[in-house]
C-alpha positions as CSV (number, residue, x, y, z in Angstrom):
1,X,-52.6,-3.9,98.8
2,X,-50.7,-1.8,96.2
3,X,-48.3,-4.6,95.4
4,X,-50.9,-7.4,95.1
5,X,-51.6,-6.9,91.4
6,X,-48.0,-6.7,90.2
7,X,-47.1,-9.8,92.4
8,X,-50.2,-11.7,91.0
9,X,-49.4,-10.7,87.4
10,X,-45.7,-11.7,87.8
11,X,-46.6,-15.1,89.1
12,X,-49.2,-15.8,86.4
13,X,-46.7,-14.5,83.8
14,X,-44.2,-17.1,85.1
15,X,-46.6,-19.9,85.0
16,X,-47.8,-18.9,81.5
17,X,-44.2,-18.9,80.3
18,X,-43.4,-22.4,82.0
19,X,-46.3,-24.3,80.5
20,X,-47.0,-22.5,77.2
21,X,-43.3,-22.3,76.1
22,X,-42.9,-25.9,77.2
23,X,-45.9,-26.8,74.9
24,X,-44.3,-24.9,72.0
25,X,-41.1,-27.0,72.3
26,X,-42.9,-30.3,72.8
27,X,-45.2,-29.8,69.8
28,X,-43.4,-27.2,67.6
29,X,-39.9,-28.8,67.4
30,X,-41.1,-32.3,66.1
31,X,-43.7,-30.6,63.9
32,X,-41.1,-28.4,62.2
33,X,-38.7,-31.2,61.9
34,X,-41.3,-33.4,60.3
35,X,-42.2,-30.6,58.0
36,X,-38.7,-30.2,56.8
37,X,-38.3,-34.0,56.4
38,X,-41.5,-34.4,54.3
39,X,-41.3,-31.2,52.3
40,X,-37.7,-32.1,51.4
41,X,-38.9,-35.3,49.7
42,X,-38.7,-35.2,45.8
43,X,-42.5,-35.3,45.4
44,X,-42.7,-31.9,47.2
45,X,-39.4,-30.4,46.0
46,X,-40.6,-30.4,42.4
47,X,-43.5,-27.9,43.4
48,X,-42.3,-24.4,43.7
49,X,-44.8,-23.6,46.4
50,X,-43.5,-26.4,48.6
51,X,-40.0,-24.9,48.5
52,X,-41.3,-21.7,50.1
53,X,-43.1,-23.7,52.8
54,X,-39.9,-25.9,53.4
55,X,-37.8,-22.6,53.8
56,X,-40.5,-21.2,56.1
57,X,-40.3,-24.4,58.3
58,X,-36.6,-24.1,58.7
59,X,-36.6,-20.5,59.8
60,X,-39.6,-21.0,62.1
61,X,-37.9,-24.1,63.7
62,X,-35.0,-21.6,64.6
63,X,-37.7,-19.2,66.1
64,X,-39.3,-21.8,68.2
65,X,-35.9,-23.2,69.6
66,X,-34.3,-19.8,70.2
67,X,-37.3,-17.9,71.5
68,X,-38.9,-20.7,73.7
69,X,-35.6,-22.0,75.2
70,X,-34.5,-18.6,76.3
71,X,-37.8,-17.9,78.1
72,X,-37.7,-21.3,79.9
73,X,-34.1,-20.9,80.8
74,X,-35.0,-17.6,82.5
75,X,-37.5,-19.2,84.8
76,X,-34.8,-20.9,87.1
77,X,-31.8,-18.8,86.3
78,X,-31.0,-15.0,86.0
79,X,-32.9,-13.8,83.0
80,X,-30.2,-12.8,80.3
81,X,-32.8,-10.5,78.7
82,X,-32.7,-8.2,81.6
83,X,-29.0,-8.8,82.8
84,X,-27.0,-9.0,79.5
85,X,-27.6,-6.2,77.0
86,X,-25.9,-8.0,74.1
87,X,-28.3,-11.0,74.6
88,X,-31.3,-8.5,74.9
89,X,-30.4,-7.0,71.4
90,X,-29.4,-10.2,69.6
91,X,-32.3,-12.4,70.8
92,X,-35.0,-9.9,69.8
93,X,-33.2,-9.3,66.5
94,X,-33.1,-13.1,65.7
95,X,-36.8,-13.4,66.7
96,X,-37.9,-10.5,64.7
97,X,-35.9,-11.7,61.6
98,X,-37.1,-15.2,61.7
99,X,-40.8,-14.2,62.2
100,X,-40.6,-11.8,59.3
101,X,-38.9,-14.4,57.1
102,X,-41.6,-16.9,57.9
103,X,-44.4,-14.5,57.2
104,X,-43.1,-13.1,53.9
105,X,-42.1,-16.6,52.7
106,X,-45.7,-17.7,53.1
107,X,-46.8,-14.4,51.3
108,X,-44.4,-15.1,48.4
109,X,-45.9,-18.7,48.4
110,X,-49.2,-17.2,47.7
111,X,-47.9,-15.2,44.9
112,X,-46.3,-18.3,43.5
113,X,-49.7,-20.1,43.6
114,X,-51.4,-17.1,41.9
115,X,-48.8,-17.2,39.2
116,X,-50.1,-20.7,38.1
117,X,-53.7,-19.6,37.5
118,X,-53.6,-16.7,34.9
119,X,-53.6,-17.4,31.1
120,X,-50.4,-15.3,30.7
121,X,-47.5,-17.5,30.1
122,X,-45.2,-14.8,31.3
123,X,-46.6,-14.7,34.6
124,X,-46.8,-18.5,34.9
125,X,-43.0,-18.6,34.5
126,X,-42.7,-17.1,38.1
127,X,-43.9,-20.5,39.5
128,X,-40.9,-22.4,38.9
129,X,-38.5,-24.2,41.4
130,X,-35.3,-22.3,40.4
131,X,-37.1,-19.0,40.7
132,X,-38.4,-20.0,44.1
133,X,-35.0,-20.8,45.3
134,X,-33.6,-17.4,44.2
135,X,-36.6,-15.6,45.8
136,X,-36.1,-17.5,49.1
137,X,-32.5,-16.4,49.3
138,X,-33.4,-12.9,48.4
139,X,-36.2,-12.8,51.2
140,X,-33.8,-14.2,53.8
141,X,-31.2,-11.5,52.9
142,X,-33.6,-8.7,53.1
143,X,-34.8,-9.8,56.6
144,X,-31.4,-10.0,57.9
145,X,-30.8,-6.4,57.1
146,X,-34.1,-4.6,57.7
147,X,-34.4,-5.4,61.6
148,X,-30.8,-4.2,62.1
149,X,-32.1,-1.3,64.0
150,X,-33.1,-3.5,66.9
151,X,-29.5,-4.2,67.7
152,X,-28.9,-0.4,67.9
153,X,-31.8,0.9,69.9
154,X,-32.9,-1.9,72.2
155,X,-31.7,-1.7,75.8
156,X,-32.6,-2.9,79.3
157,X,-35.1,-0.8,81.2
158,X,-34.2,-1.2,84.8
159,X,-37.4,0.3,86.1
160,X,-39.7,-2.0,84.4
161,X,-37.1,-4.9,84.3
162,X,-37.6,-5.7,80.6
163,X,-35.8,-5.4,77.4
164,X,-37.3,-2.7,75.3
165,X,-36.7,0.1,72.8
166,X,-34.8,3.2,74.1
167,X,-37.1,6.2,75.2
168,X,-36.9,7.8,71.8
169,X,-40.4,8.8,70.4
170,X,-39.3,8.7,66.8
171,X,-37.5,5.3,67.0
172,X,-40.4,3.8,68.9
173,X,-42.9,5.2,66.5
174,X,-40.9,3.9,63.5
175,X,-40.5,0.5,64.9
176,X,-44.1,0.2,65.7
177,X,-45.2,1.4,62.1
178,X,-42.6,-0.9,60.7
179,X,-43.7,-3.9,62.6
180,X,-47.5,-3.4,61.8
181,X,-46.9,-2.6,58.1
182,X,-44.2,-5.1,57.2
183,X,-45.3,-7.8,59.7
184,X,-48.9,-7.5,59.6
185,X,-50.7,-5.3,57.0
186,X,-48.5,-6.0,53.9
187,X,-48.2,-9.9,54.3
188,X,-51.9,-10.2,55.2
189,X,-53.0,-8.0,52.2
190,X,-50.8,-10.1,49.8
191,X,-52.2,-13.3,51.2
192,X,-55.9,-12.1,51.0
193,X,-55.5,-10.5,47.6
194,X,-53.9,-13.5,46.0
195,X,-56.6,-15.8,47.5
196,X,-59.2,-13.7,45.9
197,X,-57.4,-13.6,42.6
198,X,-56.7,-17.3,42.6
199,X,-60.3,-18.1,43.2
200,X,-61.3,-15.8,40.4
201,X,-58.9,-17.2,37.9
202,X,-59.8,-20.8,38.7
203,X,-63.5,-20.1,38.2
204,X,-62.6,-18.5,34.8
205,X,-60.6,-21.6,33.8
206,X,-63.5,-23.9,34.8
207,X,-65.9,-21.9,32.7
208,X,-63.5,-22.2,29.7
209,X,-63.0,-25.8,30.2
210,X,-66.7,-26.4,30.2
211,X,-67.1,-24.8,26.8
212,X,-64.6,-27.1,25.2
213,X,-67.0,-30.1,24.9
214,X,-65.0,-32.0,22.3
215,X,-61.3,-32.0,23.1
216,X,-58.9,-33.7,20.6
217,X,-57.0,-36.9,21.6
218,X,-53.7,-34.7,22.1
219,X,-55.4,-32.6,24.6
220,X,-56.8,-35.6,26.5
221,X,-53.3,-37.1,26.7
222,X,-51.8,-33.9,27.9
223,X,-54.4,-33.6,30.6
224,X,-53.8,-37.2,31.7
225,X,-50.0,-36.6,31.9
226,X,-50.4,-33.5,34.0
227,X,-53.0,-34.8,36.4
228,X,-50.6,-35.8,39.0
229,X,-48.9,-32.4,39.0
230,X,-52.2,-30.6,39.2
231,X,-53.1,-32.8,42.2
232,X,-49.9,-31.8,43.9
233,X,-50.6,-28.0,43.1
234,X,-54.0,-28.2,44.5
235,X,-52.8,-29.9,47.7
236,X,-50.0,-27.3,48.0
237,X,-52.8,-24.6,47.5
238,X,-55.1,-26.0,50.2
239,X,-52.2,-26.1,52.7
240,X,-51.3,-22.6,51.9
241,X,-54.8,-21.3,52.2
242,X,-55.3,-23.0,55.6
243,X,-52.0,-21.6,56.9
244,X,-52.9,-18.1,55.7
245,X,-56.3,-18.2,57.4
246,X,-54.8,-19.2,60.7
247,X,-52.1,-16.6,60.4
248,X,-54.6,-13.8,60.0
249,X,-56.5,-15.0,63.2
250,X,-53.6,-15.5,65.6
251,X,-51.7,-12.3,64.8
252,X,-54.5,-9.8,65.8
253,X,-53.5,-9.8,69.5
254,X,-49.8,-9.0,68.7
255,X,-50.7,-6.2,66.3
256,X,-53.0,-4.7,68.9
257,X,-50.2,-4.9,71.5
258,X,-47.7,-3.3,69.0
259,X,-50.2,-0.4,68.3
260,X,-50.6,0.2,71.9
261,X,-46.8,0.3,72.5
262,X,-46.5,2.9,69.8
263,X,-49.2,5.1,71.5
264,X,-48.2,4.5,75.2
265,X,-44.4,4.5,74.8
266,X,-43.9,8.2,75.6
267,X,-46.2,8.2,78.6
268,X,-44.2,8.9,81.8
269,X,-44.7,8.2,85.4
270,X,-46.5,5.0,84.7
271,X,-47.7,3.3,88.0
272,X,-46.5,-0.1,89.2
273,X,-49.8,-1.7,88.3
274,X,-49.7,-0.4,84.8
275,X,-46.2,-1.5,84.2
276,X,-47.1,-5.1,85.6
277,X,-50.1,-5.1,83.3
278,X,-48.1,-4.1,80.3
279,X,-45.3,-6.8,81.1
280,X,-47.9,-9.4,81.4
281,X,-49.7,-8.4,78.2
282,X,-46.5,-8.4,76.2
283,X,-45.6,-11.9,77.5
284,X,-49.1,-13.3,76.6
285,X,-49.1,-11.6,73.1
286,X,-45.6,-12.6,72.2
287,X,-46.7,-16.2,72.6
288,X,-49.0,-15.6,69.6
289,X,-46.1,-15.3,67.3
290,X,-45.3,-18.9,68.0
291,X,-48.8,-20.3,67.3
292,X,-48.2,-19.9,63.6
293,X,-45.1,-22.1,63.4
294,X,-46.2,-24.6,66.0
295,X,-49.5,-25.3,64.1
296,X,-48.1,-25.6,60.7
297,X,-47.4,-29.3,60.7
298,X,-50.8,-30.2,62.3
299,X,-52.6,-28.1,59.8
300,X,-50.9,-29.8,56.9
301,X,-51.8,-33.2,58.2
302,X,-55.5,-32.2,58.6
303,X,-55.9,-30.7,55.1
304,X,-53.5,-32.5,52.7
305,X,-53.9,-36.2,51.7
306,X,-50.6,-36.3,50.0
307,X,-48.9,-34.8,53.2
308,X,-50.5,-37.6,55.2
309,X,-49.5,-40.2,52.7
310,X,-45.9,-39.1,53.0
311,X,-46.0,-38.9,56.7
312,X,-47.4,-42.4,56.8
313,X,-44.7,-43.7,54.3
314,X,-42.0,-42.3,56.6
315,X,-43.4,-43.6,59.7
316,X,-44.1,-47.1,58.4
317,X,-40.6,-47.3,57.0
318,X,-39.0,-46.5,60.3
319,X,-41.2,-49.0,62.1
320,X,-40.4,-51.8,59.7
321,X,-36.7,-51.0,60.1
322,X,-36.8,-51.2,63.7
323,X,-38.8,-54.5,63.8
324,X,-36.7,-56.0,61.1
325,X,-33.6,-55.6,63.3
326,X,-35.3,-57.2,66.2
327,X,-36.4,-60.1,64.2
328,X,-32.8,-61.0,63.1
329,X,-31.9,-64.5,64.5
330,X,-28.4,-65.8,64.9
331,X,-28.0,-69.5,64.5
332,X,-26.6,-71.3,67.5
333,X,-23.0,-72.4,67.4
334,X,-24.0,-76.0,68.3
335,X,-26.2,-76.3,65.3
336,X,-23.4,-75.1,63.0
337,X,-21.0,-77.5,64.5
338,X,-23.3,-80.6,64.3
339,X,-24.0,-79.8,60.6
340,X,-20.2,-79.7,59.9
341,X,-19.7,-82.9,61.7
342,X,-22.4,-84.6,59.7
343,X,-20.8,-83.5,56.5
344,X,-17.4,-84.9,57.5
345,X,-18.8,-88.3,58.4
346,X,-20.6,-88.6,55.1
347,X,-17.4,-87.6,53.3
348,X,-15.3,-90.3,55.2
349,X,-18.0,-93.0,54.6
350,X,-18.1,-92.3,50.9
């Protein structure tokens, strides 16, 4: 009887890994690749916000491939996370780095959208493509350095058969606070705050435009020339807001699990049932980190008309090329020979 719960949870965890991570690879990898292809097109590259979303798609593609493939490999082979310490350290470091890069690139994209809305020209200068590219590089470097402690303090716990932090109260507490603050509270606060400020600034602009009842011809021409860019900016803003809302929802279970780990890490003499429950909970909540990158492409398709148009353009171009190749016809040799013979006969007769 005492071994029934650990056995049951271990079996449920294996099935969860098998089917859920397979789904992440099936839907997430093509989605991220299509995001990269579409956001790399010139129509999106000239918008600074889309550069952040493009960079986020690249790092989240690495997250899905590296994280999901390792878990699926461990189902039918010895788990390298519990047998190879170097793999335990490096995998968690890569997963942590790419997760943080993706979250903070989206958070900086929110700041970029806010920079377009105020009346101050100095703030609006931040929403430029060259500044976006410098900021992307800086964000990547920062999140390659900050999680470096994971390589130092992670080890294999032979009792629980998991890769976890060493039993140091201060290190475990620091990691939990660092993960909750830098990976949860700060990005979410930036996203929500900028969303409120953007809505306020846009409402203020609408009121000012409503008071200008007689705009001159120069202003009208300027508005007409910038209408296409405004449409792109609005579409990027909608894509960003939907992704932020989804991010705040799916990260709640993971934050709760991290908080529990900080509290219960120093508890000694845990029962086998409790260790099994913690391992299953860790497996289930870790999957929530993959919902964010997997869903990005499908959220963009649902909310952005320009994104759907670009996707349709790419798919239709590929289909046309495939069918054009199939419709190529080669003239039979006999027809060519007959035509040549007829020309010779006419020449001799003349």
